[in-house]
N, C-alpha and C positions, 0 to 999 in steps of 0.2 A: 901461467899453470904452476908455477912455484909457490906463489902466494897462495893460492887454494890449498895444495898440501899443506902449508905451513899453518894457515889457518886451521885446517882439520886437526893436526897433530896438537895445536895449541889447546883448541877446545875440547879435544878429548883428554888431554892431561889436566885440564881444569875440571873435568866430570860435567862438562856443559853440553847441550846438544849439539850435534856435530854433522848434522844433515846438510842437504843441499840448499835447502831454503835459508837456514841459518847463516851459512856461509855467505849466501848471496846477501843478507841483511848487513853481515859485518863489512864486507866488501862496499857496500854503498854508504854506509855510516861513517866508517873508520878509514877508507881508501878511496872514497870518491869514484868506484868503479862499478859500473852496472854490469852484472854478468848474469843470464837467466840461470834458475836452478838446474834446467835440463843438461846446460853447457857445463855446469859445475860437477855435475853427476857423472857426465861423460869422462872428464878431466881425472876425477876420483877413481872411475872404473879402470881407465887407463892406466893409472898409477898402482892398481891393484889393492885401493883401499874400500872396496865395496865387497861386502859379503853377498854372494847370491842367495836369494830366498826364494823358494819355489812357490808357485801358485797356491793360494789358499784353497781354493777348489776349482777343480776342472769343470768347464761348461757342460761336459757331458754328463755330469752326475745331478744336473737339475731334472726335475720331472715336471713335465708340461703340464699346465692345469688345463685339460680340455676334457671334453665328454665326446663319446662316440655317437649317443643319441641325443635329440633335443630334450631339455627338461631333466637330464641324467643327473646334472652336477649343478648347485646353487653355490653361491658366494653372496656373504653380508658384509657391509662394511658399517663399522659403528666407531662412534666417538664416545669417549667416557669422560663423564662430567663429575666433579665432586661437588657435593652438597653442603650445606652448612652443618649438617649433622655427619658422622663419621661414615656414612654410607655412600656409595656412588652408584650411578645408574647408566646404562648404555642407552645411548641415542642413536637412531639410523642417521647415517650420514645424509639421507635426502631431507632430514629434518633441520639439519644444521646449517642450510642455506638460507 
């Protein structure tokens, strides 16, 4: 755990990315120690080095895509393709297969 905290501080001081995946890479490449990013995150959290971040969007805020009656709501799926001229066209997804 001390090596994880030391690596975190060293990476922070040098201005490099100091996340769990980066620390895992440094441990594997320079110290021949394989530790999962989840374990590294737990050690950093225990040491108080993780700043909690709230979830970006609560699941309750999503509006469900549904209709009360049949044929009340329609959805289209298009793929945009660029032509040799500066214009672009929309192709229905069923035509792309």
